[in-house]
C-alpha positions as CSV (number, residue, x, y, z in Angstrom):
1,X,123.3,85.7,53.6
2,X,125.8,82.9,53.9
3,X,128.7,85.2,54.9
4,X,127.0,86.5,57.9
5,X,127.9,85.2,61.4
6,X,125.1,84.9,63.9
7,X,125.2,87.6,66.5
8,X,125.7,86.3,70.0
9,X,124.9,89.5,71.9
10,X,124.4,93.2,71.1
11,X,127.5,95.3,71.1
12,X,126.8,98.7,72.7
13,X,128.2,101.9,71.1
14,X,132.0,102.1,71.2
15,X,133.2,105.1,73.3
16,X,129.7,106.6,73.1
17,X,129.8,106.9,69.3
18,X,127.6,105.3,66.8
19,X,124.9,102.8,67.6
20,X,127.0,99.6,67.7
21,X,125.0,96.5,66.9
22,X,121.7,98.0,68.1
23,X,119.0,98.2,65.6
24,X,117.5,101.6,64.9
25,X,114.5,100.6,67.0
26,X,116.7,99.7,69.9
27,X,118.6,103.0,69.6
28,X,115.4,105.0,69.3
29,X,113.9,103.4,72.4
30,X,117.0,104.0,74.4
31,X,117.1,107.6,73.3
32,X,113.4,108.1,74.1
33,X,114.0,106.7,77.6
34,X,116.6,109.4,78.1
35,X,114.3,112.2,77.0
36,X,111.3,111.5,79.1
37,X,110.4,109.7,82.3
38,X,108.7,106.8,80.4
39,X,108.9,104.4,83.3
40,X,107.6,107.2,85.6
41,X,110.4,106.9,88.0
42,X,109.4,110.3,89.5
43,X,105.8,109.2,89.9
44,X,106.2,108.3,93.6
45,X,109.4,110.4,94.3
46,X,107.8,112.7,96.9
47,X,106.0,109.9,98.7
48,X,109.1,107.8,98.7
49,X,111.1,110.7,100.2
50,X,108.6,111.1,103.0
51,X,108.6,107.4,103.8
52,X,112.4,107.3,103.9
53,X,112.4,110.3,106.3
54,X,109.6,109.0,108.5
55,X,110.4,107.8,112.0
56,X,107.8,105.0,111.7
57,X,109.5,101.7,112.1
58,X,106.5,99.6,111.1
59,X,107.7,96.8,108.7
60,X,106.8,97.6,105.1
61,X,105.6,95.4,102.3
62,X,105.8,97.1,98.9
63,X,103.4,96.1,96.1
64,X,104.7,97.1,92.7
65,X,102.7,96.6,89.6
66,X,100.3,98.0,87.0
67,X,96.7,99.2,87.3
68,X,95.6,96.0,89.1
69,X,98.0,97.0,91.9
70,X,97.4,100.8,91.7
71,X,93.6,100.4,92.2
72,X,93.9,97.6,94.8
73,X,92.8,98.9,98.3
74,X,96.0,97.8,100.0
75,X,95.4,100.2,103.0
76,X,92.6,97.9,104.0
77,X,95.1,95.0,104.3
78,X,97.7,96.9,106.4
79,X,97.7,96.3,110.1
80,X,99.6,97.5,113.2
81,X,102.3,94.9,112.6
82,X,103.0,95.8,108.9
83,X,102.2,98.5,106.4
84,X,101.6,97.8,102.7
85,X,102.9,100.5,100.4
86,X,101.2,100.6,97.0
87,X,103.5,101.4,94.0
88,X,101.2,100.5,91.2
89,X,101.1,102.6,88.0
90,X,98.3,101.9,85.4
91,X,99.6,100.8,82.0
92,X,103.1,99.8,83.2
93,X,104.8,96.7,81.8
94,X,107.5,94.7,83.5
95,X,110.4,96.6,81.8
96,X,109.1,99.9,83.2
97,X,108.7,98.4,86.7
98,X,112.2,97.0,86.6
99,X,113.6,100.5,85.8
100,X,111.8,102.0,88.9
101,X,112.4,99.0,91.2
102,X,115.4,100.6,92.9
103,X,113.5,103.9,93.7
104,X,110.1,102.5,94.5
105,X,111.0,99.3,96.3
106,X,114.6,98.8,97.3
107,X,115.0,102.4,98.7
108,X,112.0,101.8,101.0
109,X,113.8,98.9,102.7
110,X,110.7,96.6,102.7
111,X,110.5,93.3,104.6
112,X,108.6,91.9,101.6
113,X,107.7,92.6,98.0
114,X,104.5,91.8,96.0
115,X,105.2,91.8,92.2
116,X,102.1,92.2,90.0
117,X,103.5,92.3,86.5
118,X,103.1,90.8,83.0
119,X,99.6,91.9,82.2
120,X,100.6,94.8,80.0
121,X,103.7,93.1,78.5
122,X,101.7,91.7,75.5
123,X,100.4,95.2,74.8
124,X,104.0,96.5,74.7
125,X,105.1,93.7,72.3
126,X,107.0,95.3,69.5
127,X,107.6,92.3,67.2
128,X,105.5,91.0,64.3
129,X,101.9,91.1,65.5
130,X,101.0,88.0,63.4
131,X,103.2,86.0,65.8
132,X,101.0,87.0,68.7
133,X,97.8,86.6,66.7
134,X,98.8,83.0,65.7
135,X,98.9,81.9,69.3
136,X,95.4,81.9,70.7
137,X,93.9,80.1,73.6
138,X,93.5,76.4,72.7
139,X,96.1,76.5,69.9
140,X,99.3,74.6,69.9
141,X,102.2,76.6,68.5
142,X,104.3,73.5,68.0
143,X,101.5,72.0,65.7
144,X,101.2,75.4,63.8
145,X,105.0,75.4,63.2
146,X,105.0,71.7,62.1
147,X,107.1,70.6,65.0
148,X,104.7,67.9,66.1
């Protein structure tokens, strides 16, 4: 519509009322996140508590990711000079990892971090699936859209 102004950013609900500029999908996804532990923040809560309480001063490297990380035998790579802590969860996308980053990485005070993310992001795509299907290996999106 010609009268509409382009939205520069989403306006959150005002004073906790209404849904602001969020779409119904945005609102529903935020509501779902509050109802369940979708990012599985509690998945490693017990182990994280034990690590924080441990007297072991061996430097830690935390690997956070999806199934590729979860099923990676990182104990075999640990040594007497450093310990690799595996915080992979199968099926996770980068948004979920970001939500649990504080609990599963920062709180463990690692000397280094290995991020293995992005593999499941396409699966979590919520837009028009034809946009994804139109971009295949060997295709040029610019040519498809007539920009070349």
